[in-house]
C-alpha atoms as a printed R data frame, in Angstrom:
    type eleno elety resid chain resno       x       y       z
1   ATOM     1    CA   UNK     A     1  77.222 -19.453 107.998
2   ATOM     2    CA   UNK     A     2  74.497 -18.841 105.444
3   ATOM     3    CA   UNK     A     3  74.018 -21.090 102.412
4   ATOM     4    CA   UNK     A     4  76.992 -20.612 100.046
5   ATOM     5    CA   UNK     A     5  76.558 -21.609  96.405
6   ATOM     6    CA   UNK     A     6  78.597 -21.340  93.221
7   ATOM     7    CA   UNK     A     7  77.107 -20.613  89.834
8   ATOM     8    CA   UNK     A     8  78.815 -20.449  86.472
9   ATOM     9    CA   UNK     A     9  79.610 -16.874  85.522
10  ATOM    10    CA   UNK     A    10  78.313 -15.258  82.365
11  ATOM    11    CA   UNK     A    11  79.885 -12.641  80.125
12  ATOM    12    CA   UNK     A    12  77.422 -10.132  81.590
13  ATOM    13    CA   UNK     A    13  79.137 -10.559  85.006
14  ATOM    14    CA   UNK     A    14  82.418  -9.009  83.852
15  ATOM    15    CA   UNK     A    15  81.844  -5.445  85.107
16  ATOM    16    CA   UNK     A    16  80.399  -6.556  88.443
17  ATOM    17    CA   UNK     A    17  83.477  -8.708  89.038
18  ATOM    18    CA   UNK     A    18  85.893  -6.028  87.790
19  ATOM    19    CA   UNK     A    19  84.387  -3.605  90.322
20  ATOM    20    CA   UNK     A    20  84.642  -6.210  93.097
21  ATOM    21    CA   UNK     A    21  88.315  -6.744  92.191
22  ATOM    22    CA   UNK     A    22  88.978  -3.008  92.584
23  ATOM    23    CA   UNK     A    23  87.309  -2.974  96.006
24  ATOM    24    CA   UNK     A    24  89.080  -6.082  97.308
25  ATOM    25    CA   UNK     A    25  92.572  -5.243  96.007
26  ATOM    26    CA   UNK     A    26  92.558  -1.491  96.726
27  ATOM    27    CA   UNK     A    27  94.240  -1.601 100.164
28  ATOM    28    CA   UNK     A    28  96.938  -4.141  99.255
29  ATOM    29    CA   UNK     A    29  97.742  -2.515  95.901
30  ATOM    30    CA   UNK     A    30  97.813   0.947  97.509
31  ATOM    31    CA   UNK     A    31 100.188  -0.343 100.203
32  ATOM    32    CA   UNK     A    32 102.409  -1.751  97.421
33  ATOM    33    CA   UNK     A    33 102.230   1.524  95.466
34  ATOM    34    CA   UNK     A    34 100.454  -0.197  92.546
35  ATOM    35    CA   UNK     A    35  96.788   0.822  92.691
36  ATOM    36    CA   UNK     A    36  95.325   2.360  89.536
37  ATOM    37    CA   UNK     A    37  91.535   2.715  89.436
38  ATOM    38    CA   UNK     A    38  91.218   1.750  85.761
39  ATOM    39    CA   UNK     A    39  94.115  -0.716  85.356
40  ATOM    40    CA   UNK     A    40  92.879  -2.883  88.230
41  ATOM    41    CA   UNK     A    41  89.605  -3.376  86.363
42  ATOM    42    CA   UNK     A    42  91.140  -3.709  82.889
43  ATOM    43    CA   UNK     A    43  93.512  -6.482  83.965
44  ATOM    44    CA   UNK     A    44  90.483  -8.491  85.028
45  ATOM    45    CA   UNK     A    45  88.577  -7.766  81.819
46  ATOM    46    CA   UNK     A    46  91.592  -8.925  79.787
47  ATOM    47    CA   UNK     A    47  91.757 -12.336  81.482
48  ATOM    48    CA   UNK     A    48  88.077 -13.016  82.251
49  ATOM    49    CA   UNK     A    49  86.916 -16.432  81.071
50  ATOM    50    CA   UNK     A    50  83.299 -17.154  81.972
51  ATOM    51    CA   UNK     A    51  83.794 -20.883  81.275
52  ATOM    52    CA   UNK     A    52  86.163 -21.183  84.244
53  ATOM    53    CA   UNK     A    53  84.831 -18.481  86.581
54  ATOM    54    CA   UNK     A    54  82.188 -18.968  89.250
55  ATOM    55    CA   UNK     A    55  80.049 -16.458  91.088
56  ATOM    56    CA   UNK     A    56  79.910 -17.001  94.858
57  ATOM    57    CA   UNK     A    57  76.479 -16.376  96.328
58  ATOM    58    CA   UNK     A    58  75.226 -16.337  99.902
59  ATOM    59    CA   UNK     A    59  71.463 -16.778 100.110
60  ATOM    60    CA   UNK     A    60  71.264 -15.774  96.408
61  ATOM    61    CA   UNK     A    61  73.259 -12.541  96.932
62  ATOM    62    CA   UNK     A    62  76.519 -11.929  95.032
63  ATOM    63    CA   UNK     A    63  79.374 -12.029  97.538
64  ATOM    64    CA   UNK     A    64  82.381 -12.933  95.400
65  ATOM    65    CA   UNK     A    65  83.940 -14.878  92.579
66  ATOM    66    CA   UNK     A    66  86.695 -17.377  91.837
67  ATOM    67    CA   UNK     A    67  88.312 -18.802  88.704
68  ATOM    68    CA   UNK     A    68  89.947 -22.206  88.305
69  ATOM    69    CA   UNK     A    69  91.558 -22.550  84.889
70  ATOM    70    CA   UNK     A    70  93.184 -25.686  83.447
71  ATOM    71    CA   UNK     A    71  96.921 -25.439  82.727
72  ATOM    72    CA   UNK     A    72  99.414 -27.863  81.170
73  ATOM    73    CA   UNK     A    73 100.240 -29.420  84.551
74  ATOM    74    CA   UNK     A    74  97.108 -28.800  86.630
75  ATOM    75    CA   UNK     A    75  95.056 -25.721  87.436
76  ATOM    76    CA   UNK     A    76  95.496 -22.010  88.072
77  ATOM    77    CA   UNK     A    77  93.384 -20.555  90.893
78  ATOM    78    CA   UNK     A    78  92.823 -16.853  90.314
79  ATOM    79    CA   UNK     A    79  90.416 -13.977  90.745
80  ATOM    80    CA   UNK     A    80  89.329 -15.222  94.184
81  ATOM    81    CA   UNK     A    81  87.589 -12.115  95.516
82  ATOM    82    CA   UNK     A    82  85.081 -11.866  98.348
83  ATOM    83    CA   UNK     A    83  83.409  -8.637  99.445
84  ATOM    84    CA   UNK     A    84  85.131  -7.364 102.622
85  ATOM    85    CA   UNK     A    85  81.975  -7.671 104.768
86  ATOM    86    CA   UNK     A    86  81.894 -11.426 103.979
87  ATOM    87    CA   UNK     A    87  85.611 -12.027 104.604
88  ATOM    88    CA   UNK     A    88  86.639 -13.849 107.768
89  ATOM    89    CA   UNK     A    89  83.306 -15.677 107.998
90  ATOM    90    CA   UNK     A    90  84.266 -18.999 106.416
91  ATOM    91    CA   UNK     A    91  83.149 -18.197 102.869
92  ATOM    92    CA   UNK     A    92  86.659 -18.456 101.406
93  ATOM    93    CA   UNK     A    93  87.378 -21.730 103.215
94  ATOM    94    CA   UNK     A    94  84.063 -23.213 102.103
95  ATOM    95    CA   UNK     A    95  84.632 -22.273  98.454
96  ATOM    96    CA   UNK     A    96  88.287 -23.340  98.361
97  ATOM    97    CA   UNK     A    97  87.442 -26.722  99.892
98  ATOM    98    CA   UNK     A    98  84.651 -27.215  97.350
99  ATOM    99    CA   UNK     A    99  86.975 -26.386  94.441
100 ATOM   100    CA   UNK     A   100  89.811 -28.612  95.625
101 ATOM   101    CA   UNK     A   101  87.443 -31.552  96.174
102 ATOM   102    CA   UNK     A   102  86.339 -31.649  92.528
103 ATOM   103    CA   UNK     A   103  87.249 -34.943  90.872
104 ATOM   104    CA   UNK     A   104  89.009 -33.158  88.006
105 ATOM   105    CA   UNK     A   105  91.349 -31.445  90.464
106 ATOM   106    CA   UNK     A   106  92.360 -34.486  92.536
107 ATOM   107    CA   UNK     A   107  95.858 -35.667  91.756
108 ATOM   108    CA   UNK     A   108  96.711 -32.348  90.111
109 ATOM   109    CA   UNK     A   109  98.819 -29.348  91.029
110 ATOM   110    CA   UNK     A   110  96.994 -26.076  91.726
111 ATOM   111    CA   UNK     A   111  98.976 -22.841  91.505
112 ATOM   112    CA   UNK     A   112  98.127 -19.258  92.443
113 ATOM   113    CA   UNK     A   113  99.660 -15.938  93.251
114 ATOM   114    CA   UNK     A   114  98.701 -13.644  96.077
115 ATOM   115    CA   UNK     A   115  99.848 -10.083  96.762
116 ATOM   116    CA   UNK     A   116 102.672  -9.603  99.256
117 ATOM   117    CA   UNK     A   117 101.222  -8.928 102.704
118 ATOM   118    CA   UNK     A   118  97.715 -10.104 101.798
119 ATOM   119    CA   UNK     A   119  95.804 -11.843 104.572
120 ATOM   120    CA   UNK     A   120  94.541 -14.334 101.944
121 ATOM   121    CA   UNK     A   121  97.940 -16.065 102.113
122 ATOM   122    CA   UNK     A   122  96.970 -17.601 105.476
123 ATOM   123    CA   UNK     A   123  93.849 -19.142 103.916
124 ATOM   124    CA   UNK     A   124  95.933 -20.815 101.218
125 ATOM   125    CA   UNK     A   125  98.506 -22.035 103.748
126 ATOM   126    CA   UNK     A   126  95.728 -23.677 105.789
127 ATOM   127    CA   UNK     A   127  94.877 -25.712 102.681
128 ATOM   128    CA   UNK     A   128  98.472 -26.855 102.236
129 ATOM   129    CA   UNK     A   129  99.660 -24.337  99.648
130 ATOM   130    CA   UNK     A   130 103.411 -23.715  99.872
131 ATOM   131    CA   UNK     A   131 105.412 -20.730  98.671
132 ATOM   132    CA   UNK     A   132 107.350 -21.556  95.500
133 ATOM   133    CA   UNK     A   133 108.781 -18.100  94.851
134 ATOM   134    CA   UNK     A   134 108.087 -14.455  95.474
135 ATOM   135    CA   UNK     A   135 108.987 -11.008  94.234
136 ATOM   136    CA   UNK     A   136 108.312  -7.496  95.502
137 ATOM   137    CA   UNK     A   137 104.619  -7.668  94.529
138 ATOM   138    CA   UNK     A   138 103.508 -11.322  94.388
139 ATOM   139    CA   UNK     A   139 103.881 -14.581  96.293
140 ATOM   140    CA   UNK     A   140 103.585 -17.670  94.058
141 ATOM   141    CA   UNK     A   141 102.153 -20.751  95.768
142 ATOM   142    CA   UNK     A   142 101.069 -24.269  94.851
143 ATOM   143    CA   UNK     A   143  99.635 -27.461  96.288
144 ATOM   144    CA   UNK     A   144  99.398 -30.998  94.954
145 ATOM   145    CA   UNK     A   145  95.804 -32.029  95.599
146 ATOM   146    CA   UNK     A   146  95.592 -35.514  97.087
147 ATOM   147    CA   UNK     A   147  92.510 -37.346  98.386
148 ATOM   148    CA   UNK     A   148  90.293 -35.642 100.950
149 ATOM   149    CA   UNK     A   149  90.970 -31.995 101.614
150 ATOM   150    CA   UNK     A   150  91.827 -31.108 105.194
151 ATOM   151    CA   UNK     A   151  92.991 -27.780 106.452
152 ATOM   152    CA   UNK     A   152  96.110 -27.382 108.539
153 ATOM   153    CA   UNK     A   153  94.888 -26.057 111.877
154 ATOM   154    CA   UNK     A   154  96.624 -23.463 113.997
155 ATOM   155    CA   UNK     A   155  97.677 -21.136 111.184
């Protein structure tokens, strides 16, 4: 795997990330009957917070993004998007491990939601995330982050 780095996002990154979101979510949202070319971008614009969003780079090229926002009882992991040609190559695992190993996160609960049928659910399960609830569109998951992060093999 090439060198993967995270850099703090800037307000100027919003459109690049909104476009990435549309690319990454298109197939799952279409399958669920929920894809709208403009709404998929606007929902990101409405919740974008550059203070808690990182740009994922591989050898200085933009390959994705992720946000980890503080909540009352821990953190919310959201907007974890990686360009399709970089998926399945360890980028997501590398970034998720790095995020969960931060000192601020240890001992806290991290929550997220993933679209029904999304292959990303397996990544989260490998890191110990468990399903808390689900509806027709989303699966809500969480993990209590303890000590060193290890993935659950064989998933």
